[in-house]
N, CA and C atoms as a LAMMPS dump frame, in Angstrom:
ITEM: TIMESTEP
0
ITEM: NUMBER OF ATOMS
387
ITEM: BOX BOUNDS ff ff ff
-5.0000000000000000e+02 5.0000000000000000e+02
-5.0000000000000000e+02 5.0000000000000000e+02
-5.0000000000000000e+02 5.0000000000000000e+02
ITEM: ATOMS id mol type element x y z
1 1 1 N -247.357 -170.258 39.959
2 1 2 C -248.079 -169.267 40.845
3 1 3 C -247.126 -168.963 42.206
4 2 1 N -246.946 -167.766 42.393
5 2 2 C -245.759 -167.333 43.406
6 2 3 C -246.189 -167.626 44.905
7 3 1 N -245.626 -167.679 45.906
8 3 2 C -246.033 -167.775 47.297
9 3 3 C -247.038 -166.389 47.804
10 4 1 N -246.533 -165.369 47.181
11 4 2 C -247.707 -164.152 47.507
12 4 3 C -248.98 -164.336 46.89
13 5 1 N -249.217 -165.026 45.881
14 5 2 C -250.256 -165.073 45.021
15 5 3 C -251.08 -166.235 45.802
16 6 1 N -250.515 -167.48 46.195
17 6 2 C -251.145 -168.554 47.138
18 6 3 C -251.292 -167.866 48.64
19 7 1 N -250.687 -167.034 49.268
20 7 2 C -251.109 -166.195 50.162
21 7 3 C -252.132 -165.17 49.986
22 8 1 N -252.418 -164.545 48.897
23 8 2 C -253.668 -163.939 48.653
24 8 3 C -254.847 -164.866 48.459
25 9 1 N -254.593 -165.966 47.667
26 9 2 C -255.809 -167.072 47.309
27 9 3 C -256.211 -167.533 49.043
28 10 1 N -255.271 -167.889 49.744
29 10 2 C -255.841 -168.461 50.939
30 10 3 C -256.494 -167.601 51.91
31 11 1 N -256.11 -165.807 52.024
32 11 2 C -256.461 -164.94 52.682
33 11 3 C -257.947 -164.754 52.085
34 12 1 N -258.288 -164.784 50.6
35 12 2 C -259.437 -164.553 50.178
36 12 3 C -260.41 -165.682 50.432
37 13 1 N -259.891 -167.063 50.84
38 13 2 C -260.803 -168.497 50.966
39 13 3 C -261 -168.236 52.666
40 14 1 N -260.167 -167.511 53.728
41 14 2 C -260.477 -167.483 55.039
42 14 3 C -261.741 -166.379 55.044
43 15 1 N -261.425 -164.953 54.1
44 15 2 C -262.442 -164.481 54.096
45 15 3 C -263.871 -164.632 53.653
46 16 1 N -263.902 -165.69 52.896
47 16 2 C -265.126 -165.847 52.54
48 16 3 C -266.142 -166.918 53.362
49 17 1 N -265.002 -168.209 53.76
50 17 2 C -265.542 -168.833 54.816
51 17 3 C -266.015 -167.986 55.868
52 18 1 N -265.072 -166.919 56.638
53 18 2 C -265.585 -166.005 57.843
54 18 3 C -266.861 -165.547 57.489
55 19 1 N -266.955 -165.098 56.117
56 19 2 C -268.435 -164.278 55.855
57 19 3 C -269.658 -165.575 55.944
58 20 1 N -269.319 -166.416 55.508
59 20 2 C -270.277 -167.742 55.454
60 20 3 C -270.459 -167.943 57.033
61 21 1 N -269.455 -168.017 57.929
62 21 2 C -269.89 -168.47 59.233
63 21 3 C -270.351 -167.784 60.11
64 22 1 N -270.242 -166.217 59.496
65 22 2 C -270.848 -165.038 60.212
66 22 3 C -272.384 -165.005 59.908
67 23 1 N -272.929 -165.375 58.582
68 23 2 C -274.223 -165.352 58.147
69 23 3 C -274.835 -166.919 58.577
70 24 1 N -274.215 -167.863 58.629
71 24 2 C -275.181 -169.036 58.931
72 24 3 C -274.705 -169.216 60.586
73 25 1 N -274.081 -168.849 61.099
74 25 2 C -273.923 -169.168 62.52
75 25 3 C -274.971 -168.403 63.591
76 26 1 N -276.031 -168.651 64.134
77 26 2 C -277.143 -168.063 65.064
78 26 3 C -276.331 -166.875 66.043
79 27 1 N -275.329 -167.215 66.422
80 27 2 C -274.928 -166.443 67.64
81 27 3 C -273.223 -166.278 67.176
82 28 1 N -273.028 -165.108 66.67
83 28 2 C -271.617 -164.743 66.198
84 28 3 C -270.811 -164.116 67.54
85 29 1 N -269.667 -164.285 67.438
86 29 2 C -268.732 -163.987 68.514
87 29 3 C -267.953 -162.744 68.325
88 30 1 N -267.158 -162.051 68.922
89 30 2 C -266.323 -161.206 68.675
90 30 3 C -265.104 -161.788 67.733
91 31 1 N -264.809 -163.137 67.931
92 31 2 C -263.987 -163.725 66.985
93 31 3 C -263.878 -163.329 65.653
94 32 1 N -265.343 -163.938 65.347
95 32 2 C -265.888 -163.855 64.091
96 32 3 C -265.43 -162.401 63.383
97 33 1 N -265.969 -161.433 64.007
98 33 2 C -265.817 -160.183 63.603
99 33 3 C -264.387 -159.707 63.472
100 34 1 N -263.922 -159.843 64.105
101 34 2 C -262.106 -159.895 64.009
102 34 3 C -261.725 -160.46 62.824
103 35 1 N -262.037 -161.907 62.723
104 35 2 C -261.482 -162.184 61.633
105 35 3 C -261.763 -161.954 60.188
106 36 1 N -263.524 -161.713 60.257
107 36 2 C -263.935 -161.26 59.088
108 36 3 C -262.935 -159.894 58.601
109 37 1 N -263.019 -158.992 59.564
110 37 2 C -262.419 -157.44 59.378
111 37 3 C -260.781 -157.737 58.857
112 38 1 N -260.274 -158.49 59.635
113 38 2 C -258.935 -158.697 59.282
114 38 3 C -258.391 -159.304 57.883
115 39 1 N -259.533 -160.255 57.693
116 39 2 C -259.002 -160.816 56.308
117 39 3 C -259.64 -160.116 55.268
118 40 1 N -260.727 -159.219 55.517
119 40 2 C -261.218 -158.212 54.513
120 40 3 C -259.862 -156.834 54.202
121 41 1 N -259.408 -156.547 55.336
122 41 2 C -258.447 -155.615 55.213
123 41 3 C -257.202 -155.951 54.131
124 42 1 N -256.929 -157.444 54.686
125 42 2 C -255.695 -157.851 53.82
126 42 3 C -256.109 -158.255 52.245
127 43 1 N -257.207 -158.187 51.809
128 43 2 C -257.351 -158.687 50.556
129 43 3 C -256.914 -157.892 49.264
130 44 1 N -257.038 -156.619 49.735
131 44 2 C -256.553 -155.339 48.798
132 44 3 C -255.136 -155.387 48.786
133 45 1 N -254.395 -155.281 49.77
134 45 2 C -252.903 -155.09 49.693
135 45 3 C -252.074 -156.382 49.105
136 46 1 N -252.972 -157.378 49.634
137 46 2 C -252.337 -158.697 48.925
138 46 3 C -252.359 -159.079 47.537
139 47 1 N -253.474 -158.668 47.36
140 47 2 C -253.702 -158.921 45.755
141 47 3 C -252.816 -157.97 44.68
142 48 1 N -252.693 -156.805 45.435
143 48 2 C -251.779 -155.418 44.782
144 48 3 C -250.221 -156.273 44.483
145 49 1 N -250.218 -156.253 46.08
146 49 2 C -248.54 -156.752 45.999
147 49 3 C -248.15 -158.343 45.206
148 50 1 N -249.403 -159.33 45.025
149 50 2 C -248.961 -160.486 44.655
150 50 3 C -248.908 -160.513 43.284
151 51 1 N -249.79 -159.64 42.357
152 51 2 C -249.791 -159.565 40.901
153 51 3 C -249.235 -158.281 40.512
154 52 1 N -248.494 -157.51 41.598
155 52 2 C -247.894 -156.357 41.1
156 52 3 C -248.622 -155.227 40.465
157 53 1 N -249.937 -154.835 40.789
158 53 2 C -250.906 -153.966 40.242
159 53 3 C -251.32 -152.859 41.429
160 54 1 N -251.038 -151.863 40.739
161 54 2 C -251.597 -150.488 41.53
162 54 3 C -253.083 -150.484 41.433
163 55 1 N -253.521 -150.757 42.965
164 55 2 C -255.115 -150.51 42.821
165 55 3 C -255.439 -149.135 43.543
166 56 1 N -256.446 -148.431 43.203
167 56 2 C -256.713 -147.234 43.711
168 56 3 C -255.588 -146.043 43.562
169 57 1 N -255.568 -145.216 45.002
170 57 2 C -254.33 -144.323 45.153
171 57 3 C -253.184 -144.653 46.045
172 58 1 N -252.001 -144.227 46.499
173 58 2 C -251.123 -144.584 47.113
174 58 3 C -251.802 -144.281 48.544
175 59 1 N -252.388 -143.405 48.533
176 59 2 C -253.032 -142.634 50.165
177 59 3 C -253.926 -144.044 50.639
178 60 1 N -254.494 -144.8 49.773
179 60 2 C -255.225 -145.844 50.148
180 60 3 C -254.573 -146.589 50.495
181 61 1 N -253.687 -147.264 50.23
182 61 2 C -252.811 -147.974 50.478
183 61 3 C -251.971 -148.217 51.655
184 62 1 N -251.752 -146.897 51.871
185 62 2 C -250.901 -146.803 53.078
186 62 3 C -252.052 -146.743 54.484
187 63 1 N -253.402 -146.25 54.105
188 63 2 C -254.15 -146.293 55.046
189 63 3 C -254.71 -147.567 55.398
190 64 1 N -254.73 -148.39 54.641
191 64 2 C -254.778 -150.008 54.482
192 64 3 C -253.731 -150.708 55.483
193 65 1 N -252.687 -149.926 54.906
194 65 2 C -251.34 -150.87 55.729
195 65 3 C -251.47 -150.542 57.118
196 66 1 N -251.384 -148.985 57.38
197 66 2 C -251.676 -148.285 58.9
198 66 3 C -252.823 -149.29 59.297
199 67 1 N -254.016 -149.535 58.976
200 67 2 C -254.873 -150.114 59.979
201 67 3 C -254.857 -151.642 60.016
202 68 1 N -253.915 -152.346 58.926
203 68 2 C -253.712 -153.588 59.144
204 68 3 C -252.443 -153.494 60.262
205 69 1 N -251.568 -152.747 60.252
206 69 2 C -250.401 -152.783 61.346
207 69 3 C -251.117 -152.397 62.968
208 70 1 N -252.112 -151.523 62.57
209 70 2 C -252.851 -151.189 64.118
210 70 3 C -253.261 -152.414 64.724
211 71 1 N -254.024 -153.106 63.835
212 71 2 C -254.935 -154.052 64.278
213 71 3 C -254.246 -155.684 64.684
214 72 1 N -252.873 -155.441 64.199
215 72 2 C -252.321 -156.64 64.32
216 72 3 C -251.305 -156.096 65.617
217 73 1 N -250.975 -154.976 65.86
218 73 2 C -250.575 -154.815 67.144
219 73 3 C -251.298 -154.698 68.156
220 74 1 N -252.427 -154.343 67.878
221 74 2 C -253.513 -154.455 69.207
222 74 3 C -253.666 -156.331 69.277
223 75 1 N -253.581 -156.926 68.302
224 75 2 C -253.551 -158.482 68.463
225 75 3 C -252.325 -158.801 69.176
226 76 1 N -251.254 -158.521 69.045
227 76 2 C -250.121 -159.146 69.674
228 76 3 C -250.185 -158.578 70.938
229 77 1 N -250.347 -157.261 71.449
230 77 2 C -250.623 -157.012 72.609
231 77 3 C -251.525 -157.687 73.708
232 78 1 N -252.519 -157.869 73.157
233 78 2 C -253.736 -158.821 73.83
234 78 3 C -253.142 -160.326 74.049
235 79 1 N -252.497 -160.814 73.156
236 79 2 C -251.462 -162.427 73.154
237 79 3 C -250.594 -162.079 74.082
238 80 1 N -249.741 -161.013 74.085
239 80 2 C -248.559 -160.696 75.405
240 80 3 C -249.485 -160.657 76.506
241 81 1 N -250.637 -160.042 76.846
242 81 2 C -251.141 -159.757 78.148
243 81 3 C -251.552 -161.457 78.394
244 82 1 N -252.442 -162.174 77.521
245 82 2 C -252.848 -163.441 77.874
246 82 3 C -251.762 -164.477 78.152
247 83 1 N -250.535 -164.391 77.489
248 83 2 C -249.741 -165.131 77.835
249 83 3 C -248.82 -164.869 79.439
250 84 1 N -248.735 -163.789 79.679
251 84 2 C -248.281 -163.4 80.961
252 84 3 C -249.051 -163.856 82.197
253 85 1 N -250.509 -164.075 81.52
254 85 2 C -251.393 -164.52 82.609
255 85 3 C -251.137 -165.782 82.86
256 86 1 N -251.224 -166.317 81.764
257 86 2 C -251.057 -168.045 81.72
258 86 3 C -249.548 -168.311 81.341
259 87 1 N -248.889 -168.253 82.129
260 87 2 C -247.548 -168.332 81.767
261 87 3 C -246.75 -169.651 82.084
262 88 1 N -247.188 -170.383 80.757
263 88 2 C -246.416 -171.866 80.666
264 88 3 C -245.579 -171.884 79.154
265 89 1 N -245.406 -172.964 79.043
266 89 2 C -244.546 -173.349 78.114
267 89 3 C -245.477 -173.485 76.576
268 90 1 N -246.677 -173.803 76.669
269 90 2 C -247.711 -174.018 75.546
270 90 3 C -248.233 -172.436 75.372
271 91 1 N -248.408 -171.636 76.289
272 91 2 C -248.743 -170.243 75.851
273 91 3 C -247.716 -169.54 75.413
274 92 1 N -246.38 -169.81 75.703
275 92 2 C -245.272 -169.124 75.353
276 92 3 C -245.004 -169.444 73.546
277 93 1 N -245.483 -170.905 73.443
278 93 2 C -245.16 -171.276 72.175
279 93 3 C -246.136 -170.795 71.286
280 94 1 N -247.487 -170.83 71.624
281 94 2 C -248.696 -170.206 70.993
282 94 3 C -248.373 -168.613 70.443
283 95 1 N -247.929 -167.846 71.252
284 95 2 C -247.614 -166.519 71.316
285 95 3 C -246.556 -166.394 70.043
286 96 1 N -245.48 -167.488 70.205
287 96 2 C -244.23 -167.208 69.169
288 96 3 C -245.046 -167.457 67.655
289 97 1 N -245.905 -168.612 67.775
290 97 2 C -246.484 -168.775 66.589
291 97 3 C -247.393 -167.835 65.691
292 98 1 N -248.146 -167.182 66.793
293 98 2 C -248.93 -165.797 66.221
294 98 3 C -248.313 -164.66 66.093
295 99 1 N -247.082 -164.825 66.559
296 99 2 C -246.209 -163.517 66.028
297 99 3 C -245.527 -163.962 64.84
298 100 1 N -245.288 -165.192 64.592
299 100 2 C -244.5 -165.397 63.143
300 100 3 C -245.734 -165.49 62.029
301 101 1 N -246.911 -165.443 62.495
302 101 2 C -247.918 -165.576 61.196
303 101 3 C -248.176 -164.161 61.051
304 102 1 N -248.466 -163.329 61.963
305 102 2 C -248.629 -162.113 62.011
306 102 3 C -247.389 -161.261 61.138
307 103 1 N -246.131 -161.901 61.472
308 103 2 C -244.944 -160.93 60.784
309 103 3 C -245.365 -161.469 59.011
310 104 1 N -245.61 -162.784 58.726
311 104 2 C -246.163 -163.34 57.41
312 104 3 C -247.119 -162.475 56.915
313 105 1 N -248.243 -162.106 57.656
314 105 2 C -249.247 -161.323 56.894
315 105 3 C -249.22 -160.181 57.095
316 106 1 N -248.257 -159.526 57.594
317 106 2 C -248.158 -158.02 57.641
318 106 3 C -247.339 -157.517 56.211
319 107 1 N -246.227 -158.696 55.911
320 107 2 C -245.62 -158.234 54.889
321 107 3 C -245.833 -158.115 53.572
322 108 1 N -247.095 -158.415 53.042
323 108 2 C -247.677 -157.801 52.031
324 108 3 C -248.041 -156.511 51.909
325 109 1 N -248.976 -156.02 53.193
326 109 2 C -249.448 -154.68 53.14
327 109 3 C -248.206 -153.843 53.196
328 110 1 N -247.381 -154.169 53.893
329 110 2 C -246.351 -152.877 54.191
330 110 3 C -245.334 -152.877 52.738
331 111 1 N -245.033 -153.908 52.103
332 111 2 C -244.402 -153.849 51.217
333 111 3 C -245.026 -153.285 50.077
334 112 1 N -246.303 -153.322 49.725
335 112 2 C -247.177 -152.687 48.766
336 112 3 C -247.515 -151.337 48.944
337 113 1 N -247.502 -150.891 50.419
338 113 2 C -247.601 -149.67 50.31
339 113 3 C -246.578 -148.469 50.284
340 114 1 N -245.426 -149.209 51.143
341 114 2 C -244.162 -148.275 51.403
342 114 3 C -243.269 -148.644 50.666
343 115 1 N -242.86 -149.837 50.029
344 115 2 C -241.841 -150.547 49.651
345 115 3 C -241.743 -150.745 48.248
346 116 1 N -243.145 -150.314 47.203
347 116 2 C -243.085 -150.585 45.971
348 116 3 C -243.706 -149.243 44.927
349 117 1 N -242.209 -148.081 44.883
350 117 2 C -242.9 -147.397 44.384
351 117 3 C -242.669 -147.471 42.759
352 118 1 N -241.982 -148.474 42.188
353 118 2 C -242.123 -148.664 40.807
354 118 3 C -243.884 -148.999 40.39
355 119 1 N -244.577 -149.363 41.244
356 119 2 C -245.969 -149.811 41.264
357 119 3 C -246.73 -148.258 40.944
358 120 1 N -246.461 -147.379 41.651
359 120 2 C -247.261 -146.131 41.851
360 120 3 C -246.48 -144.924 40.834
361 121 1 N -245.46 -145.146 40.539
362 121 2 C -245.028 -144.473 39.472
363 121 3 C -245.634 -144.79 37.684
364 122 1 N -246.218 -145.895 37.913
365 122 2 C -246.622 -145.967 36.388
366 122 3 C -247.869 -145.429 36.127
367 123 1 N -247.838 -144.769 34.693
368 123 2 C -249.29 -144.229 34.189
369 123 3 C -250.321 -145.133 33.577
370 124 1 N -249.759 -146.443 33.615
371 124 2 C -250.373 -147.428 32.664
372 124 3 C -251.937 -147.888 33.286
373 125 1 N -252.169 -149.212 33.283
374 125 2 C -253.043 -149.641 33.987
375 125 3 C -253.54 -149.463 35.454
376 126 1 N -254.165 -148.549 35.85
377 126 2 C -254.61 -148.514 37.473
378 126 3 C -255.914 -148.558 37.8
379 127 1 N -256.06 -149.608 38.625
380 127 2 C -257.609 -149.929 38.978
381 127 3 C -257.849 -148.859 39.818
382 128 1 N -259.246 -147.51 39.395
383 128 2 C -259.658 -146.743 40.281
384 128 3 C -261.275 -146.991 40.418
385 129 1 N -261.275 -146.63 41.814
386 129 2 C -262.71 -146.967 42.222
387 129 3 C -263.708 -145.738 41.88
């Protein structure tokens, strides 16, 4: 099993757990909704990239990658504002860790949508909706 397949299964597990937390928690927060939406957006391109399977059309993958990139850019911007409000070594380390995690999570959607032309040229098995 490759590292991208492990990442896919980890994201799927996070999505299921966040959905369960959303359903079982009496009062949900904005963080619950953000985690559920981001993990749901990441399932589709992570599966396609990990297993090298074209799912749907190329425009869907690019739209999904754009939504993921914009969401993560917003999270980084908010994290940067929070870091500058509370400027100490702990918050700087937290921001660097968040930045590294976001770079890792943005890699599969970007590679799947923009750097995998061999997937979209095949006329073989394409999972269509």
